[in-house]
Structure formats: C-alpha cells, structure tokens
Residue frames as qw, qx, qy, qz and C-alpha x, y, z in Angstrom:
[[0.391, -0.441, -0.020, 0.808, -5.92, -28.57, -0.51],
 [0.358, 0.869, 0.330, -0.088, -7.06, -25.34, -2.15],
 [0.564, 0.264, 0.156, 0.766, -5.12, -23.17, -4.56],
 [0.168, -0.836, -0.237, 0.466, -4.51, -19.51, -3.84],
 [0.505, 0.807, 0.073, 0.296, -3.77, -16.68, -6.29],
 [0.685, -0.379, 0.016, 0.622, -0.31, -15.16, -6.09],
 [0.150, 0.961, -0.049, -0.229, 1.03, -11.68, -6.80],
 [0.855, 0.191, 0.151, 0.458, 3.78, -12.11, -9.43],
 [0.416, -0.368, 0.135, 0.821, 6.70, -9.86, -10.18],
 [0.116, 0.316, 0.556, 0.760, 4.95, -8.83, -13.41],
 [0.269, -0.770, -0.563, -0.136, 1.81, -7.94, -11.38],
 [0.465, -0.657, -0.176, 0.567, 3.91, -5.82, -9.00],
 [0.312, -0.127, 0.335, 0.880, 5.46, -3.96, -11.91],
 [0.043, -0.556, -0.631, -0.539, 1.98, -3.34, -13.40],
 [0.382, -0.804, -0.433, 0.142, 0.84, -1.85, -10.09],
 [0.463, -0.486, 0.039, 0.740, 3.98, 0.26, -9.74],
 [0.225, 0.173, 0.465, 0.839, 3.67, 1.67, -13.29],
 [0.172, -0.702, -0.566, -0.397, -0.01, 2.62, -12.71],
 [0.464, -0.749, -0.303, 0.364, 0.79, 4.20, -9.35],
 [0.413, -0.312, 0.194, 0.833, 3.64, 6.26, -10.86],
 [0.113, 0.394, 0.564, 0.717, 1.45, 7.30, -13.78],
 [0.290, -0.808, -0.497, -0.126, -1.23, 8.55, -11.37],
 [0.503, -0.647, -0.115, 0.561, 1.35, 10.40, -9.26],
 [0.361, -0.070, 0.357, 0.859, 2.99, 12.04, -12.28],
 [0.019, 0.588, 0.613, 0.527, -0.41, 13.08, -13.69],
 [0.348, -0.871, -0.345, -0.042, -1.12, 15.03, -10.51],
 [0.268, 0.751, -0.326, 0.507, 2.44, 16.27, -9.98],
 [0.723, -0.637, 0.168, -0.207, 2.74, 14.43, -6.70],
 [0.387, 0.551, -0.706, 0.222, 6.21, 13.29, -5.53],
 [0.820, -0.381, 0.202, -0.377, 5.75, 10.09, -3.58],
 [0.017, -0.371, 0.928, 0.003, 7.30, 6.81, -2.60],
 [0.844, 0.027, -0.164, -0.511, 5.45, 3.60, -3.54],
 [0.162, -0.355, 0.911, -0.132, 5.87, 0.18, -1.97],
 [0.833, 0.042, -0.302, -0.462, 4.38, -3.14, -3.06],
 [0.241, -0.391, 0.850, -0.258, 4.57, -6.17, -0.81],
 [0.437, -0.067, -0.849, -0.290, 3.40, -9.77, -1.01],
 [0.658, -0.528, -0.376, -0.384, 0.77, -11.37, 1.27],
 [0.764, -0.341, -0.377, 0.398, 3.38, -11.85, 3.99],
 [0.195, -0.966, -0.037, 0.166, 4.36, -8.20, 3.94],
 [0.657, -0.299, 0.362, 0.590, 7.69, -8.82, 2.24],
 [0.184, 0.737, -0.150, -0.633, 8.80, -6.14, -0.24],
 [0.739, 0.386, 0.481, 0.270, 8.49, -6.84, -3.97],
 [0.420, 0.536, 0.179, 0.710, 9.08, -3.28, -5.19],
 [0.302, -0.790, -0.267, 0.463, 9.92, 0.06, -3.58],
 [0.474, 0.423, 0.213, 0.743, 10.50, 3.31, -5.40],
 [0.179, -0.723, -0.247, 0.620, 11.12, 6.82, -4.18],
 [0.478, 0.745, 0.328, 0.330, 10.24, 9.19, -6.96],
 [0.428, 0.241, -0.076, 0.868, 12.45, 12.21, -7.62],
 [0.146, -0.451, 0.050, -0.879, 11.67, 14.90, -5.08],
 [0.730, -0.501, -0.411, -0.219, 9.86, 12.62, -2.58],
 [0.366, -0.794, 0.343, -0.343, 10.76, 13.16, 1.03],
 [0.218, 0.487, -0.827, 0.178, 13.47, 11.14, 2.76],
 [0.377, -0.105, 0.789, -0.474, 11.08, 9.38, 5.14],
 [0.711, 0.245, -0.047, -0.657, 8.53, 8.49, 2.53],
 [0.571, 0.251, -0.758, -0.190, 10.00, 5.13, 1.46],
 [0.108, 0.038, -0.889, 0.443, 9.84, 3.75, 5.02],
 [0.440, 0.201, 0.419, -0.768, 6.33, 5.07, 5.55],
 [0.680, 0.288, -0.360, -0.570, 5.11, 3.64, 2.21],
 [0.452, 0.188, -0.872, 0.022, 6.62, 0.25, 3.04],
 [0.066, 0.061, 0.802, -0.591, 5.02, 0.17, 6.48],
 [0.566, 0.250, 0.123, -0.776, 1.65, 1.20, 4.99],
 [0.640, 0.273, -0.608, -0.381, 1.90, -1.59, 2.39],
 [0.285, 0.117, -0.913, 0.269, 2.91, -4.14, 5.00],
 [0.278, 0.112, 0.604, -0.739, 0.07, -3.07, 7.31],
 [0.661, 0.264, -0.123, -0.691, -2.51, -3.34, 4.50],
 [0.593, 0.235, -0.745, -0.197, -1.27, -6.81, 3.49],
 [0.228, 0.057, -0.888, 0.396, -1.05, -8.25, 6.98],
 [0.302, 0.205, 0.547, -0.753, -4.30, -6.77, 8.24],
 [0.193, 0.338, 0.850, 0.355, -6.04, -7.58, 4.94],
 [0.023, 0.858, 0.502, -0.105, -7.71, -4.16, 5.13],
 [0.293, 0.769, 0.009, 0.568, -7.08, -0.52, 4.15],
 [0.460, -0.013, -0.474, 0.751, -4.84, 1.23, 6.61],
 [0.254, -0.382, -0.045, -0.887, -7.55, 3.85, 6.99],
 [0.736, -0.423, -0.463, -0.255, -9.57, 1.23, 8.90],
 [0.678, -0.249, -0.445, 0.529, -6.88, 1.00, 11.61],
 [0.158, 0.204, -0.117, 0.959, -6.53, 4.79, 11.67],
 [0.479, -0.450, -0.240, -0.714, -10.29, 5.13, 12.30],
 [0.786, -0.376, -0.491, 0.002, -10.25, 2.41, 15.00],
 [0.488, 0.104, -0.439, 0.747, -7.57, 4.30, 16.99],
 [0.260, -0.468, 0.032, -0.844, -10.12, 6.85, 18.08],
 [0.801, -0.409, -0.089, -0.428, -11.96, 4.19, 20.08],
 [0.949, -0.280, 0.043, 0.140, -9.04, 1.85, 20.80],
 [0.141, 0.902, -0.406, 0.032, -5.68, 3.61, 21.12],
 [0.727, -0.395, 0.559, 0.060, -4.17, 0.29, 22.12],
 [0.844, 0.488, 0.193, 0.107, -3.79, -0.41, 18.41],
 [0.180, 0.906, -0.372, 0.091, -0.69, 1.80, 18.58],
 [0.505, -0.561, 0.655, -0.046, 1.05, -1.04, 20.38],
 [0.931, 0.272, 0.225, -0.094, 0.86, -3.34, 17.36],
 [0.649, -0.352, 0.438, 0.513, 4.52, -2.71, 16.54],
 [0.326, -0.082, 0.585, 0.738, 5.12, -2.68, 12.80],
 [0.184, 0.694, 0.673, 0.175, 1.59, -1.75, 11.91],
 [0.140, -0.123, 0.009, 0.982, 1.21, 1.82, 10.70],
 [0.153, 0.650, 0.735, -0.119, -2.39, 3.04, 11.09],
 [0.059, 0.560, -0.097, -0.821, -2.21, 5.90, 8.57],
 [0.705, 0.600, 0.308, -0.220, -4.36, 6.10, 5.43],
 [0.272, 0.768, -0.480, -0.325, -2.51, 5.38, 2.22],
 [0.073, -0.288, 0.949, 0.104, -2.16, 1.58, 2.24],
 [0.788, 0.143, -0.002, -0.600, -4.50, -0.80, 0.48],
 [0.612, -0.156, 0.775, 0.041, -4.61, -4.60, 0.30],
 [0.394, 0.318, -0.614, -0.606, -4.55, -6.29, -3.06],
 [0.515, 0.026, 0.770, -0.376, -7.38, -8.77, -2.94],
 [0.432, 0.014, -0.693, -0.577, -9.19, -11.29, -5.18],
 [0.681, -0.434, -0.525, -0.269, -12.37, -12.28, -3.40],
 [0.697, -0.715, 0.005, -0.060, -11.34, -13.29, 0.15],
 [0.860, -0.038, 0.022, 0.509, -7.71, -13.87, -0.80],
 [0.088, -0.961, 0.160, 0.207, -5.16, -11.15, -0.05],
 [0.851, 0.403, -0.020, 0.337, -2.27, -11.18, -2.51],
 [0.550, 0.017, -0.163, 0.819, -0.32, -8.30, -0.94],
 [0.106, -0.870, -0.360, 0.319, -0.50, -4.60, -0.37],
 [0.430, 0.545, 0.114, 0.711, 0.37, -1.20, -1.80],
 [0.378, -0.745, -0.296, 0.464, 1.53, 1.71, 0.30],
 [0.389, 0.640, 0.149, 0.646, 2.10, 5.28, -0.81],
 [0.426, -0.722, -0.253, 0.483, 3.59, 8.21, 1.07],
 [0.433, 0.041, 0.196, 0.879, 4.41, 11.77, 0.19],
 [0.178, -0.370, -0.245, -0.878, 1.18, 13.75, -0.12],
 [0.556, -0.239, 0.331, -0.724, -2.01, 14.03, 1.97],
 [0.368, -0.119, 0.908, -0.160, -3.10, 10.60, 3.20],
 [0.664, 0.476, 0.468, -0.339, -6.26, 10.47, 1.13],
 [0.483, 0.759, -0.332, -0.284, -4.17, 11.32, -1.93],
 [0.114, -0.447, 0.887, 0.022, -1.69, 8.56, -1.07],
 [0.545, 0.171, 0.787, -0.233, -4.64, 6.14, -1.03],
 [0.605, 0.681, 0.075, -0.405, -5.86, 7.50, -4.37],
 [0.290, 0.663, -0.655, -0.219, -2.52, 6.60, -5.95],
 [0.282, -0.200, 0.931, -0.119, -2.53, 3.13, -4.37],
 [0.628, 0.407, 0.544, -0.378, -6.06, 2.54, -5.68],
 [0.537, 0.712, -0.252, -0.376, -4.99, 3.53, -9.20],
 [0.060, 0.500, -0.859, -0.087, -2.24, 0.93, -9.04],
 [0.422, 0.051, 0.872, -0.243, -4.55, -1.84, -7.87],
 [0.636, 0.548, 0.290, -0.459, -7.15, -1.03, -10.49],
 [0.349, 0.634, -0.582, -0.370, -4.55, -1.65, -13.21],
 [0.177, -0.201, 0.963, -0.024, -4.54, -5.34, -12.22],
 [0.622, -0.008, -0.356, -0.698, -8.21, -5.72, -13.03],
 [0.149, 0.052, -0.956, 0.246, -8.65, -8.23, -10.22]]
C-alpha cells in the first residue's frame, strides 16, 4: 500500500494567509476557499467588502479544482468545444480555482472569487506557492 501526502490544517492556514496577503497587497476584496482532496471545506473566508455571492463561488471553484485535479480554467476552455460540461452539476468551470498538488497527488484545491477571473487565479497561486510543494 502506498502513502499519500495530506493537506493539514496548518497547511490550509498557510495558504489562506498567503492568499489574503496577496489580495490585500492589490486592494482586492475577495472570498477564499480551501478544500481537501475530496472537495470538503477546510477554510472559507469572505474578506471585508467582498460580494455576497463570492464565498459560494470560491468554494465551488476550490471543489472543482480538487475533484478534477486541474485548474478550473481548463474546464472553462473545454466548454467552447464541449458545452455538455455544464451538466457536471457541482463543477464550476470558471477560472480562479487551482489544485494543490505534489507530483501526481492532489491534496486539495484553492478557489478565489471577487475580482476578474485571472486575478482570482493569481491570488490562489500565491497561496499555493507559500506551501513550497
């Protein structure tokens, strides 16, 4: 049986802190969600001034990234050729969600919502880079 790395509570807090630092540095008001490899929430924060829908969008982006093991931008891009991806239920094919990976193992996902989608992804990437995985 093989061992698999695991995203700890401490790891999730490290990612959240880095995401918030990046958002504050740019003046962006966002919600940030961090989920485990099964898409279950570990942390969710709506920063002061972030829109009312942003926590749900951030959580769905994080869950989509974790369960698909790929950036949510990938699904968004695939919709052009295969609109049937919209029928995947809980998946949210909008840029701004990134998987947290070590090699081929997915430990979870980060989703951000509140600014332009490419800016959401920028914040998520800043959080993941703080893990130094």
